[in-house]
N, C-alpha and C positions, 0 to 999 in steps of 0.2 A: 504494500500500500504506500502511496506517495505521502510523505510526512506533511502534516498540516502546517499553515504558515507560522504558527507559534513554535513549532519544533524544528524548523529549518534553520541551521546556523548561518550567520553572516560570514563572509570570507575574511575573517580576522583570526589571529591566533587565539587559542584558548586562554582564559584568565589564569594567572598563576595562583591566586589565593582563592580557596574554596571554603564555603561555610561548613560543608560536610566532606567526608572522605570521598574521592572520586569513585563513581560506580563503573562497573564493567561497561564497555562501549555499547551504546544502543539501548541500555536499560535505564528506565526511570521508575522510581518506586511508585506504587499505586496511589499513595496519599498525595504525592506531588503532581502526578498526572491528573488526578481528580481536581486538585486545586487549580491547576492551569486551565482545565476544561471549563470549570465554573467561571473563572475570570473572563475567558473568551466569550462564553455565552452571555454573560452580563454586558460585556462591551458591545457585542453584536446586537443584543436586544435593546439596549438603552443608550448606546453611544458613550462618548467621553463624559457627558454630563452625569451619568449614573455611577461614576467612579471617582474617588479622591485621587489626588496627584500621585500618591505613592503606589496605588494599584495600577494606574495607567503607566507609570514608570516601570513597574514590575512586568507588565505585559511586554513592554519594549525590551527589557533585559532578557526575557525568555528567548528572543531572537538571537541575542549575542552569546548566551551561555545556555545551551539546551538541556543540560542534565544536572542542574544545581538549583537549590532553593534561593530565589532572588529577592524574597521579601525583606530579609535583613539588610541587604545591600541597598534596596530601594529606600528603606527607611533611613539608613545612614546618609544617603545622598540628599534626601529631603531635609533631614536635620542639619546637615552641613551648609546647604545653600538656601533653604527657605521654601522654595516651591519648584514646580517642574520647569517653568521658564528659566529660572536661575540655574537649575542643574544643566539644562541644555546649553546655556550661554556661558557657563563657567570655563575658564581657560584650562587647557589640557594639563598643565603642571598641577593645578589645584585639584582637578578631578583625580589625577593619578595618586594623590596623597591619601585618598579614601581607601580604606581596607577593602579589598575585593575588586576594585576598579582597575583591572588590567587592560591590556591593549584591546581586547574584544569589546569590553564595555565602553571604554572611552571612544573607540572608533564608531560604535553604533550610535552613541549620543551625538557625536559630531556630524554623522551622516544625517540624522534626523534634523539637527539644527540647520544644516545646509539646505535640506529639502524644504523646511519651513520658510527660509529666506527666499528661495527660488519661487515658491508658490505665492508669497506675498508680493514679490517684485513683479511677477507676471501680471498681476492685477493692475499695475500702474504704468509699466513701461510701454512706450509707443501709444499712449492714450492721453486724451486731454486731461490735464491734472486739475484745473480749476473747477471743472464740472464734476469731478469725482474726488472730492477732498478727503472723505472718510477712508477710502482704500489707501490713499497716500499716508494718512496718519497711522493706519494699521501697519503698513509696511515699515514706517520709521520706528514704531514701537517694537515690532518684532525684531528688527535688526539691532536696535540701539538701547532700548529701555533697561536691559538687565546687564549691560557691560559694566565691568568694574574699573575701567579707565575711559577717559574722554575720547570721543571720535568725532571728527568733523567731516560731513559729507556735503557735496554740492549736487543739486538736481538741475540739469541743464534743459531748457525748454526752447522749442522753435517758435516761430511767429504765431502759430495756432495754439500755443501753450501745450503742445504735445511733448511729453518727456522723451528726450532723445538720448540722454545719458545720465547715469547715476554713479558718481565716483566718490570714493573715500579719499579725501585730500590729505588728511593727517590723523595720526593717533598720538595720544599724549599720556598724561599721568592721571591720578584720581581726581585732580582738580584743575588741570591745565592742558590745553592742546595748542600747539603752535600753528597759526594760520597766517599765510602770506597773501594779502589781497592782490598783489601784482600777479601771483601765480594763478589765482582763481580767475582773474580777468583774462589772462593770457590763454588759459584753457578754454574759456568761453568763446574767445575769438577763433581758436583752432577748430572748435566744433560748429562755428557759425551759429551759436546760440543767441536767442533774442531776449531771454529772461532767465533768472536764477531763483532757486529756492535754497537757502542755506539751512542745514540741519546739524545740530550737535546735541550730545547728551550730557546730563549732569549725574555722575554716579552716586552722588549724595542722595538723589531722589527728588531734590527740590529744583524745579525748573525755572526759578526766578533768575532772570538775566543778570550777570555781573556787569560792573562798569567796563571791564575789558571786553565782554561780549558786545556791549553797546558801541564802544569805540571802534572795534573791528568791523562791525556791521556798517557803521557810517562810512568807513573807508571803502568798503566794497560797493556801497550804494552810490559812491561817486562815479562808478563805472557807467552810470546812466548817461554821462556825457558821451559815451561811445555807443549809444543806442542799445544798451544792455540794461534791462529793467530788473530790479530786485523785487520780486513779488512778496517774499516773506523770509523770516528767519525763525525756525522752530527750535525750541529747546525742549528736549525730551527728558522727562523725569521717570521715576519708577511707576507712577500710577496716573500721571497727568502730564500735559505739555503746555508750554507758553508760546503764543504767536506774537511776534514783534508787531505785526500789523494790527492785530486785535487790541494790543496794549498801547497803540499810538506811538510806537517807537520807530516806525517807518512811515 
């Protein structure tokens, strides 16, 4: 019989740390198989809304490590990072510090994170941004809200306000990211962009713009003299965001 999706291993090495002694190849104890079956049935019947974060994470870990009890590891990951979003967004070195999170587990988590980013990006790329603002916010939250260092992105738009490029311009520390307005404007000219949306995150969770954020935005806004319009600057926090335009800062 072809193994079900939850029993099929991903193409990563097996984890080095196990919660229980390894079983003979191909064997899963009945209590564990029953537990996995019940979780799958609940997920298929009720979707993600029917499950807490640690159980959804446990389902994911089944794919990475097919013959071990994944509940303890799922709980350790949630305890360490807070919720499922933060687990997926956690840097690889920090994930690897968690007992039981070997290459298979870390690889699976990073693949899921990449898929989530691609799916969110597909909803906004090559589409008019101003008429579909919520998908854009969803994308920015997905990519940036749970990072533990600052990241600065620029969304480049054409004359019809269609998103033609989305690029990470810089990565920084927990409270600072270096941004060079001249490089932002230069890249906009290279792409023949007509408008920009700036996006950066505050790892502290508070999206209130700093004085440095306001000063940097003003310098980039000066690019309007080159027929490049700055539509907005979004600061992404853990649970909310701030729009410079909505706050009257642009």
